N, C-alpha and C positions, 0 to 999 in steps of 0.2 A: 504494500500500500504506500501511497504518498500522503504524508501527514503534515499539516500546517500548524505550527505553534506560534501564536501571535502575542503571548505575554510571557514574562520572565518565569521560567520553570527550572527547578534543580536539574543539573546535567544528567542525573541518573535516569531520568525518563527517556531522554534521547538515546543514551547508551543502551538501555534495555531494548528499545524498539529497533535500533540499528543492529543489535546482536541477532535479531530474528529476521533480518533481511529487509526491513522496511526502510523507506527513505523519509527523512525528517528535515523539513525546512523551518528553521527558527528565524522569524522575521519580526522584529519589534517596531514599535512606534508607527504602525500603519494607520492611515485614516480609514474611516468606515468605507469610503468609496474604493480605496485600494484593496481592502479586504474583500469586498463584493466582487471586484474584478479578478482577484486571484482564486477565489473559492472553487470555481468550476473545474480546476485542475486537480482537486484533492479528494481523497477518500476519507480523511479524518481531520478533525479540527480540535485543537487543544486551547482552552481559554481560561482566564481567571474571571473576574466579575466586571471588568471595564467595558466589555462588549455586550450589548443587549442582543441576544440571539433570538430575533423575532422571525416572522414569516419571510420577510425580505432576505434575511441572511440565509435561512434554511433553503429558500428557493434558489438562491445563488449557488449554494452547494449541491448542485444537481447530482454529483457522484458520491455524496457523503454517506458513509456507512456508520460513522459514529461521531458524536460530539462529546468531548471529555472536559469536565470542569475541575480545575485544580482548587479544591475546597469542598465545602459541604453544601451550602445553599444553592438551590437550583431555580430560584425565582426569576433569574435573569434569562432563562431559556424557555421558549414556548414548547413545553414538553408534549402537549397535546398535538400540536401541529407536527412536531418531529416524529411522533408515533405514526401519523398518517403517511409519512414518507419512509417508514420502516428504518428510521435512524435510531441506533442504540445510543442511550445517554449514560454517561459514567460520571460519578463524582467520588470524592475521597474523604468522607467524614472520619473514617477509621484513622487517617493519617494525623489529624490534629486534635483528636478527642482528649488526649492526655494534656496537651498544652492548654486547651480551653478549660479543662477541669482545674488545672493548677492556677490559672489566672483568676478564675472565679474565687478560689480560696484566698489567693493573694490580695485581691481587692477588698474582700471582706475583712481580712486581718488588718489591712491598712486602715480601713474605716473604723473598725472596732477599737483599735489601739491609737487612733489619732496620729498615725505616723506621718502623713503628709503635712498636717498642721504643725506637729511638734518639730519635724525636721526644719520647716521654714522658720519657726521661732528660734530654734537653737542657732541657726545660721545668722540670725539678727541679734544674737546675744541675749535672747530671752529664755529664761530657765523656769518653766512652769510645770510642776509635777501634778499637783492636785487638779488643775484645770484640764490636764490630759489623762486623767485616770480612765482606763479602758474597760471594755466589756470582754468577757470570755465566750468562746463558742460553746464550750462544755456546758451541758445542761439546757441548751437552746433546742427548739424544734426547727429544723431546717427543712423547708419545703421546696421541692423541685417540680416545675411544671414543664412537661415534655421529657419523656424518659427514653430518648434515643441514644446515639453515641455520646453526645455531649452531656446530657443529663446523667447518664449512668457513670460517665467518667468523673463528674463532679461528686456524685454519691460516693464513689470509691475513695476519692481524695479527702472528703470532709468527714467520712465515717470514723477516722482515727482520732477525732477531736473530742469524742465523748458526747456528741449531740445525738438527738433522735432525728433520723432522716426519713422523711415521708415524700411520696411522689404521686402526682396525678398525670395521666396521659389520656387524652380524649380518644385516641385511636388504638390503644392496646390494653390488654389486661394480662394477668398472670406473670408479671415480671418481678414480683417481690423476691428478695434474696437476702443474703447476710448483710448487705449494705443499706437496704432500703425497705420501707414498709409501703405497700400500695394502698392508697386512700382515694376517697372521692374529693371533689373540689370544695365541698362544704366543710370537710374536715380541715382542709388547708386554711379556709377563711376563719375557722374557729380556733385553730391551734398554732398556726405558724408564727415564729418570731422573725424568720428570714425566708424570703422567697427568691429563688433563682430561676430565671426564665431560660428555657432551652428548646423553644419551639421554632419551626420553620416559619417563614413569612408567606402566608397565603390568605385567601379571601376571608377565612374565618378567624385568623389570628391578627390581622391588621387592626391596630388600636384595641386589641383585646384588653390591655391594661388601660382602663379609662377611669373616669370619676366613679362610676357605679362599681367597678371591680375593686378599686382602692377603698371605697367606702364599705365594702363587705367584710373587712377583717375586724375581728374582735379585739386585736392588739395593735399597737403601733409597730409596724414591721420595718425591716430593712429590705430593700429591693435590689437585686442584682440582675442586670441584663447584659448577657454576652451573646445573645441570639441575633436579632435584627432590630434596628432602631425603630422601625414603624410598628413593631408589636406594641409599643408604648405610645399612648397619646401624650406627647410631651407637655403641652399646656395643662392638661389635667394632672400630670405628675407634679409639675411645679406648684399648681394650686394646692395640692395635698401637702406638699412640703411647707408652703407658706402657712397653712392652717395647723401645722404641727401634727398631721395625721401619719407622717412617716418619720422613723428615727433617722434614716439615712438612705442614700441611694448610691449604687455603683453602676456606672454606665460605660461599657466598652464600646457600645454602639449608640447612635443617636439619629433620629430621623432626618436631621439636617446635614448629615455628614457628606452627602453627595454634592453639596453646594460649597461655595466659598464662605467660610465662617465670617469673613469681613463684609459679606453682602448676603446675609441670610434672607430667605425668600421675601419676607415682608417685615414691617416694623414690629408687629405683635410677636412674630417668631424670634426676632432679635432680643426683645425684652425677656422672653422665656429663656433663651440660650444664655443671655448675660447673667440671669439669676443663677443658673446652674454653674456657671464659671466662678461665681464669687461665693457660693454657699460652702461653708466649712464641712457640712455633713453630706457632701457629694464628692465622689471620686470619679474622675473621668480619664479615659484612655482612648487612643485613636484607632479603634477596631483592630487591636493587636492580640486579642485572645486567640490562641491558635497560631500566632505568628512567631514561631521560634525557629532557630536553625535546624533543630531536630525534626520538627514537623514539616518544614519545607522539603527536606529530603524524603521523609516518610510518605507524605502525600504524593510526591512524584513517583515513588516506587509503587505505591498502592494503585495509582492510576495506570501506570504502565502494565502492571500485572493484570488488571481488569481488561484493558484493551487487548492484550495478547490472548487472554482466555476466551474472549467473545468473538474475535474476528481472525 
């Protein structure tokens, strides 16, 4: 096969494909028009998330046998239309599950122990111990919404801290194990101290976390989102923070991340984002959960193995 790679991928993917006799062209920084012009020559396409693989792209790839996404989320690919063209889709959530689990734990530890705030204070010569007294994970009820690769990895990582770990998944049952207790959503509303989101972005999860959702908890929770920014209605989240309904928030993803942060979509969104930036009980990172040196290689290897297995 002739395979086009249009985004930066660890070299192991190309090495494995070449070892089986396939031809790989790695061409970076292409415009959408250039991609559309090149695609008719190729049997396979490897992408990250920068290209929206819609009907136009799929039609241009008239010879495509597969589209491979280096990462987990598939919302950027029109999977339904690809299926009508008998194009196989691959992704690699197994490759960065551990990294996402670790970052989710790391963000929670940083928030609970005031590490970002305390670090900034010490660098300014401020030594405040009592004001930075922390919270322990031990004894808390940690709730996971979405128990796939990422949710299960987080459960494995957090289980060693002496917390009760519970999970709800709308699409599966029977997954309880030594790391997690399977519960319904109402139990999470009633008992959670911390909620970690690990759902894909699709029609029924967009803005799933809204004012009604946040108002359903019996306790003031800490929310972690390492899934997709648009799973959370950000204005509703900020409103809950301002009202003191949340203890804190850890966001690796935010629904404004596709825009320039200097020119967020509109004035209201800018006010919301500015609040998140200055709030001491909010931890932010630039969509790097899963973005480790090890996961970069692991995802490429997983993707190559899936491609070689299916075609």
